[in-house]
Structures are given as C-alpha cells and as structure tokens.
N, C-alpha and C positions, 0 to 999 in steps of 0.2 A: 650452590648459594650464593648469593649476592655478597659481592665484600662491601663494607661500609665504613667510610672514615668521615670524620669531621677536621677540616684544616681551617687554621687561626693563621691570620695571615696579618704582618706588620706592613703599612706602606709608607710610600713617599706622603709628604704631608700634602693634602689637597687633591690625593688619586684617590682616594677610597672610592668613590664611586664610580670611576674610571675601571677600576679592577674587578668591583662587583658588575659591570656591565658586558665585561669581556668573560668573567666566569659564567654569565647567565648565557651566554651563546653556545656555550659547552654542552654536548649533549650527558655526560657523566655527572655533570651538577644539578642536583635535584633544588638546590636553594642556594641562595649568595644574600649575604645581606651586610650593612655597614655597621660596626658596633663602636660603643664609647667606652674606652677602658684600656685596660693593656693590650689588647688586641684591635687592630682598625677592621678587619673584614674576617666573615666566618663563611665557610660554606660547606656543603654536606655532598661526597663525592658517593655514587654508588655504581660499581662496574661489577663484572660477572665472577672476576677472580681476584685474589688480594695480588698476583704477579702484576696486572694491569695497573695496581694503586699507584705503584712505586713509578712506574713508565710515566702516569699522566699527569703527578705531583712534579716529578722532575723534569719534563720535557714541555708540559704545558702550562702548569698554575705558576712553577718560580719563573717563567721565561717570562711572563706579563710583566711589560713595560709599568714601573712604579712599586712592583712587589721588593721588598725589602728582605724579607724573612718568612718563613714558614713553619707551623708546628702540626705536625699530621697526629691524629687520635682515631686510634683504627676500634671501631666498634663490635662488642659480640653481642648475639641475640641472647636473651635471658633462657636457659636451660641447654645451650649451646655449647 
C-alpha cells in the first residue's frame, strides 16, 4: 500500500514559486502549489512505503533552496 503525506512548507519571502517548481520535478510529488496563509507551499507526496517518506522529506524537500521549515502530515485511507 502506498504511503501518502501532505507537506506544508514555509519559504523565504518571494521564493514560493521557485520551491513549487522544484517540487513539481520530483516524481514522488503528485501536486504542489503556492498557498496564502500560515504556510507558503503545499505538496502531496506518494511513495511505496513510509520508510521512503522521511528520506524524501529530509534529503530532497528540506534541502530545496528557499525552504525554511516543513510540517509533514501522514495520511490514512478510510477503514485502514
């Protein structure tokens, strides 16, 4: 079963679209967009296993230039 997570990102001012562009190039990212509010960017991550999730967030998402902070919300499918 696939592991799904929503990652909320805070970015440096003016870097929101740059971060979205980089996220969109990653095959594990199904969706990425700029937000207005407490967080600057959102992305939906889908990987084969939860063990891949932490690796992706720590090594790929958090290291994008302009990313200041991330909050990762893991998702569960109804009934599982």
